[in-house]
Residue frames as a rotation matrix with the C-alpha (Angstrom) as fourth column:
MET 1
-0.921 -0.070 0.384 91.65
0.113 -0.989 0.091 9.40
0.374 0.127 0.919 242.00
LYS 2
-0.407 0.791 -0.457 88.91
0.843 0.133 -0.521 10.61
-0.351 -0.598 -0.721 244.28
VAL 3
-0.412 0.402 0.818 86.27
0.401 -0.726 0.559 13.04
0.818 0.558 0.138 243.19
LYS 4
-0.928 0.089 -0.362 85.39
0.306 -0.373 -0.876 15.56
-0.213 -0.924 0.319 245.82
LYS 5
-0.101 0.962 0.256 81.73
0.892 -0.027 0.451 16.23
0.440 0.274 -0.855 246.26
ASN 6
-0.682 -0.018 0.731 80.48
-0.107 -0.986 -0.124 19.68
0.724 -0.163 0.671 246.89
HIS 7
-0.441 0.472 -0.763 78.93
0.849 0.494 -0.185 19.65
0.290 -0.730 -0.619 250.37
ARG 8
-0.965 0.147 0.218 77.35
-0.186 -0.968 -0.169 23.05
0.186 -0.203 0.961 250.25
LYS 9
-0.521 0.853 -0.012 73.93
0.415 0.241 -0.877 23.46
-0.746 -0.462 -0.480 251.71
GLN 10
-0.434 0.501 0.749 71.13
0.813 -0.142 0.566 24.03
0.389 0.854 -0.346 249.28
SER 11
-0.947 0.148 0.287 69.58
-0.215 -0.951 -0.222 27.46
0.240 -0.272 0.932 249.54
SER 12
-0.613 0.771 0.171 66.15
-0.096 0.142 -0.985 27.79
-0.784 -0.620 -0.013 251.03
LEU 13
0.013 0.621 -0.784 64.78
-0.945 -0.249 -0.213 28.03
-0.327 0.744 0.583 247.47
GLY 14
-0.327 -0.228 0.917 66.10
-0.143 0.971 0.190 24.59
-0.934 -0.070 -0.350 246.63
GLU 15
-0.668 0.142 0.731 64.15
0.682 0.511 0.523 23.08
-0.299 0.848 -0.438 243.76
ALA 16
0.382 0.918 -0.110 61.55
0.807 -0.389 -0.443 25.82
-0.450 0.081 -0.890 243.88
GLY 17
-0.224 -0.572 -0.789 64.07
0.160 -0.821 0.549 28.43
-0.961 -0.004 0.275 242.70
PRO 18
-0.974 -0.195 0.111 63.68
0.136 -0.119 0.983 27.94
-0.179 0.974 0.142 238.95
SER 19
-0.314 0.927 0.207 59.90
0.908 0.229 0.352 27.59
0.279 0.299 -0.913 239.15
ILE 20
0.305 0.370 -0.877 59.65
0.655 -0.751 -0.089 30.87
-0.692 -0.547 -0.472 241.07
GLN 21
-0.580 -0.577 -0.575 61.81
-0.059 -0.674 0.736 32.53
-0.813 0.461 0.356 238.49
MET 22
-0.852 0.318 0.417 59.62
0.509 0.314 0.801 31.07
0.123 0.895 -0.429 235.79
LYS 23
0.146 0.956 -0.256 56.55
0.981 -0.173 -0.086 32.53
-0.126 -0.239 -0.963 237.48
TYR 24
0.091 -0.172 -0.981 58.21
0.231 -0.954 0.189 35.95
-0.969 -0.244 -0.047 237.56
ASN 25
-0.889 -0.454 -0.053 59.16
0.033 -0.181 0.983 35.69
-0.456 0.872 0.176 233.91
VAL 26
-0.504 0.785 0.360 55.60
0.826 0.317 0.466 34.81
0.252 0.533 -0.808 232.98
SER 27
0.374 0.684 -0.626 54.17
0.824 -0.555 -0.114 37.63
-0.426 -0.473 -0.771 235.05
SER 28
-0.258 -0.508 -0.822 56.63
0.009 -0.852 0.524 40.11
-0.966 0.128 0.225 233.58
HIS 29
-0.944 -0.027 0.328 55.66
0.319 0.175 0.932 38.85
-0.082 0.984 -0.157 230.12
LYS 30
-0.033 0.998 0.047 52.00
0.994 0.028 0.107 39.45
0.105 0.051 -0.993 230.96
ALA 31
0.247 0.057 -0.967 52.90
0.442 -0.895 0.060 42.95
-0.862 -0.443 -0.247 232.10
ASP 32
-0.782 -0.573 -0.245 54.55
0.005 -0.399 0.917 43.54
-0.623 0.716 0.315 228.72
GLU 33
-0.662 0.603 0.444 51.38
0.713 0.326 0.621 42.42
0.230 0.728 -0.646 226.96
SER 34
0.299 0.823 -0.482 49.27
0.907 -0.402 -0.124 44.84
-0.296 -0.400 -0.867 228.99
THR 35
0.041 -0.355 -0.934 51.54
0.045 -0.933 0.356 47.72
-0.998 -0.057 -0.022 227.96
SER 36
-0.695 -0.326 0.640 51.40
0.596 0.236 0.767 46.68
-0.401 0.915 0.031 224.31
SER 37
0.346 0.885 0.311 48.25
0.935 -0.297 -0.194 48.77
-0.079 0.358 -0.930 223.90
SER 38
0.755 -0.118 -0.645 50.41
0.048 -0.971 0.234 51.87
-0.654 -0.208 -0.728 224.45
LYS 39
-0.219 -0.853 0.473 52.82
0.658 0.229 0.717 50.90
-0.721 0.468 0.511 221.65
LYS 40
-0.509 -0.029 -0.860 53.31
-0.468 -0.829 0.305 53.23
-0.722 0.558 0.408 218.72
PRO 41
0.623 0.774 0.116 50.96
-0.280 0.358 -0.891 52.61
-0.731 0.522 0.440 215.82
TYR 42
0.100 -0.561 0.822 52.31
0.696 0.629 0.345 50.67
-0.711 0.538 0.454 212.86
VAL 43
0.352 -0.088 -0.932 53.97
-0.529 -0.840 -0.121 52.88
-0.772 0.536 -0.343 210.26
SER 44
0.937 0.050 0.345 54.32
0.232 0.648 -0.725 51.52
-0.260 0.760 0.596 206.75
ALA 45
0.069 -0.981 0.184 57.72
0.833 0.158 0.530 51.21
-0.549 0.117 0.828 205.12
TYR 46
-0.015 -0.010 1.000 56.82
0.816 -0.578 0.007 53.96
0.577 0.816 0.017 202.63
LYS 47
0.849 0.403 0.341 55.82
0.136 -0.790 0.597 56.35
0.510 -0.461 -0.726 205.41
ARG 48
0.699 -0.670 -0.248 59.01
0.394 0.072 0.916 55.55
-0.596 -0.738 0.315 207.38
ALA 49
-0.159 -0.776 0.610 61.11
0.973 -0.017 0.232 56.19
-0.170 0.630 0.757 204.27
GLN 50
0.285 0.354 0.891 59.25
0.564 -0.813 0.143 59.44
0.775 0.462 -0.432 203.68
LEU 51
0.994 0.089 -0.062 59.88
0.099 -0.506 0.857 60.56
0.045 -0.858 -0.512 207.28
VAL 52
0.316 -0.949 -0.024 63.57
0.662 0.202 0.722 59.69
-0.680 -0.244 0.691 207.01
TYR 53
-0.146 -0.331 0.932 63.81
0.946 -0.322 0.034 61.61
0.289 0.887 0.360 203.73
GLU 54
0.653 0.475 0.590 62.15
0.297 -0.877 0.378 64.67
0.697 -0.072 -0.714 205.26
ARG 55
0.887 -0.380 -0.261 64.48
0.210 -0.171 0.963 64.54
-0.411 -0.909 -0.071 208.26
ILE 56
-0.018 -0.934 0.356 67.51
0.885 0.150 0.440 64.32
-0.465 0.323 0.825 205.96
GLN 57
0.059 0.114 0.992 66.23
0.763 -0.646 0.029 67.27
0.644 0.755 -0.125 203.92
GLN 58
0.942 0.297 0.154 65.78
0.115 -0.720 0.684 69.32
0.314 -0.627 -0.713 207.09
ASP 59
0.550 -0.815 -0.183 69.32
0.475 0.125 0.871 68.45
-0.687 -0.566 0.456 208.18
LYS 60
-0.182 -0.618 0.765 70.65
0.983 -0.102 0.151 69.53
-0.015 0.780 0.626 204.77
LYS 61
0.446 0.421 0.790 68.76
0.466 -0.863 0.197 72.83
0.764 0.280 -0.581 204.93
HIS 62
0.982 -0.096 -0.162 70.07
0.114 -0.386 0.915 73.47
-0.150 -0.917 -0.368 208.44
ALA 63
0.200 -0.975 0.100 73.65
0.720 0.215 0.660 72.70
-0.665 -0.060 0.744 207.37
ALA 64
-0.096 -0.187 0.978 73.32
0.907 -0.421 0.008 74.97
0.410 0.888 0.210 204.31
GLU 65
0.790 0.443 0.423 72.00
0.223 -0.851 0.475 77.79
0.571 -0.281 -0.772 206.50
GLN 66
0.785 -0.566 -0.253 74.92
0.266 -0.062 0.962 77.36
-0.560 -0.822 0.102 208.92
ARG 67
-0.102 -0.845 0.526 77.40
0.934 0.100 0.342 77.44
-0.342 0.526 0.779 206.01
ARG 68
0.221 0.267 0.938 75.75
0.691 -0.722 0.042 80.60
0.688 0.639 -0.344 204.64
ILE 69
0.987 0.157 0.046 75.96
0.069 -0.657 0.751 82.34
0.148 -0.737 -0.659 208.02
GLU 70
0.471 -0.880 -0.062 79.60
0.484 0.199 0.852 81.28
-0.737 -0.432 0.519 208.46
MET 71
-0.125 -0.492 0.862 80.46
0.990 -0.116 0.077 82.48
0.062 0.863 0.501 204.95
ALA 72
0.596 0.417 0.687 78.82
0.402 -0.895 0.194 85.87
0.695 0.160 -0.701 205.62
LYS 73
0.940 -0.295 -0.174 80.80
0.070 -0.330 0.941 86.27
-0.335 -0.897 -0.290 208.86
ARG 74
0.137 -0.946 0.293 84.03
0.745 0.294 0.599 85.34
-0.653 0.136 0.745 207.10
GLU 75
0.026 -0.067 0.997 83.35
0.899 -0.436 -0.052 87.76
0.438 0.898 0.049 204.24
GLU 76
0.882 0.346 0.319 82.56
0.167 -0.863 0.476 90.58
0.440 -0.367 -0.820 206.67
ALA 77
0.708 -0.686 -0.169 85.78
0.210 -0.024 0.977 89.94
-0.675 -0.727 0.127 208.61
LEU 78
-0.060 -0.749 0.660 87.77
0.938 0.183 0.294 89.87
-0.341 0.637 0.692 205.36
LEU 79
0.355 0.264 0.897 86.28
0.651 -0.758 -0.035 93.18
0.670 0.596 -0.441 204.19
SER 80
1.000 0.003 -0.008 87.07
0.008 -0.633 0.774 94.78
-0.002 -0.774 -0.633 207.54
TYR 81
0.390 -0.918 0.073 90.64
0.478 0.269 0.836 93.50
-0.787 -0.291 0.544 207.40
MET 82
-0.062 -0.419 0.906 91.16
0.998 -0.052 0.045 94.63
0.028 0.907 0.421 203.82
SER 83
0.676 0.352 0.647 89.82
0.385 -0.918 0.097 98.15
0.628 0.184 -0.756 204.47
THR 84
0.913 -0.391 -0.118 92.07
-0.031 -0.353 0.935 98.53
-0.407 -0.850 -0.335 207.52
LYS 85
0.145 -0.907 0.396 95.07
0.689 0.380 0.617 97.25
-0.710 0.184 0.680 205.58
LYS 86
0.170 -0.020 0.985 94.36
0.906 -0.389 -0.165 99.55
0.387 0.921 -0.048 202.64
LYS 87
0.937 0.221 0.272 94.10
0.094 -0.906 0.413 102.52
0.338 -0.361 -0.869 205.00
MET 88
0.672 -0.739 -0.051 97.42
0.085 0.009 0.996 101.64
-0.736 -0.674 0.069 206.68
ASP 89
0.011 -0.688 0.726 99.20
0.910 0.307 0.278 101.09
-0.414 0.658 0.629 203.35
LYS 90
0.494 0.250 0.833 97.94
0.662 -0.729 -0.174 104.40
0.563 0.638 -0.525 202.02
ALA 91
0.989 -0.133 0.059 99.25
-0.137 -0.723 0.677 106.20
-0.047 -0.678 -0.733 205.11
LEU 92
0.410 -0.893 0.184 102.64
0.258 0.307 0.916 104.47
-0.875 -0.328 0.356 204.88
LYS 93
0.073 -0.363 0.929 103.02
0.986 0.168 -0.012 105.27
-0.151 0.917 0.370 201.16
LYS 94
0.957 0.289 0.005 102.72
0.288 -0.950 -0.118 109.03
-0.030 0.114 -0.993 201.69
ARG 95
-0.004 -0.994 0.113 105.82
0.996 0.006 0.087 110.86
-0.087 0.113 0.990 200.49
THR 96
0.174 -0.068 -0.982 107.14
0.154 -0.983 0.095 114.39
-0.972 -0.168 -0.161 200.40
LYS 97
0.875 0.129 -0.466 107.86
-0.387 -0.393 -0.835 116.25
-0.291 0.911 -0.294 197.13
LYS 98
0.022 -0.966 -0.258 111.42
-0.999 -0.010 -0.045 114.99
0.041 0.258 -0.965 197.29
GLY 99
0.199 0.132 -0.971 110.29
-0.411 0.911 0.040 111.36
0.890 0.391 0.236 197.76
GLN 100
-0.859 -0.504 0.083 111.05
-0.265 0.300 -0.916 111.04
0.437 -0.810 -0.392 201.45
PRO 101
-0.273 0.800 -0.534 108.49
0.670 0.557 0.491 109.16
0.691 -0.223 -0.688 203.61
LYS 102
-0.035 0.363 0.931 106.23
-0.492 -0.817 0.300 111.28
0.870 -0.448 0.208 205.81
LEU 103
-0.821 -0.399 -0.407 107.08
0.127 0.568 -0.813 110.28
0.556 -0.720 -0.416 209.35
GLY 104
-0.694 0.628 0.354 103.91
-0.693 -0.447 -0.566 111.82
-0.197 -0.637 0.745 210.79
ALA 105
0.250 0.797 -0.550 101.80
-0.881 0.423 0.213 109.33
0.402 0.431 0.808 208.83
GLN 106
-0.175 -0.397 -0.901 103.94
-0.027 0.917 -0.399 106.43
0.984 -0.046 -0.171 210.04
VAL 107
-0.975 -0.157 0.159 103.60
-0.143 -0.107 -0.984 107.61
0.172 -0.982 0.082 213.64
GLU 108
-0.242 0.963 0.117 99.81
-0.967 -0.229 -0.114 107.77
-0.083 -0.141 0.987 213.19
VAL 109
0.269 0.291 -0.918 99.79
-0.513 0.850 0.119 104.18
0.815 0.439 0.378 211.92
LEU 110
-0.589 -0.577 -0.566 101.85
0.193 0.580 -0.791 103.00
0.785 -0.575 -0.231 214.88
LEU 111
-0.860 0.326 0.393 99.61
-0.509 -0.471 -0.721 104.93
-0.050 -0.819 0.571 217.30
GLU 112
0.127 0.958 -0.256 96.49
-0.960 0.183 0.211 103.26
0.249 0.219 0.943 215.85
LYS 113
0.051 -0.184 -0.982 98.10
-0.125 0.974 -0.189 99.82
0.991 0.132 0.026 216.17
ILE 114
-0.888 -0.439 -0.135 99.01
0.099 0.104 -0.990 100.46
0.449 -0.892 -0.049 219.81
GLN 115
-0.586 0.740 0.330 95.53
-0.798 -0.457 -0.393 101.77
-0.140 -0.493 0.859 220.64
LYS 116
0.271 0.688 -0.673 93.92
-0.761 0.582 0.287 98.78
0.589 0.434 0.681 218.96
ARG 117
-0.259 -0.482 -0.837 96.16
0.133 0.840 -0.526 96.39
0.957 -0.248 -0.154 220.90
MET 118
-0.977 -0.124 0.173 95.42
-0.135 -0.270 -0.953 98.16
0.165 -0.955 0.247 224.21
SER 119
-0.269 0.955 0.121 91.65
-0.961 -0.274 0.026 98.03
0.058 -0.109 0.992 223.64
LYS 120
0.081 0.284 -0.955 91.72
-0.388 0.892 0.232 94.21
0.918 0.352 0.183 223.27
């Protein structure tokens, strides 16, 4: 069994390739050290925990405010719906002295429904 040798030509870097890369790594490391002066100041664990707690509290307040606004909108919509429904039911329940339904009231209810649908 013969082992084939790889007869590729060495690149122009040859043996110098890794050493050049090493020089770049060292220089990039030195560049990192020069930028270390612009790093954020050290924050103690207590201060970090306090900041996290404050952020969580702000998130909770924001969520509570959103829920309150949503609840107010829902309540307003429900009141509007209930008043409209009560008005319609009252008109439909109108009767004559003999107990017959008043058709004029029913026509008014239907007219309002049609107008509301057309305005949308």
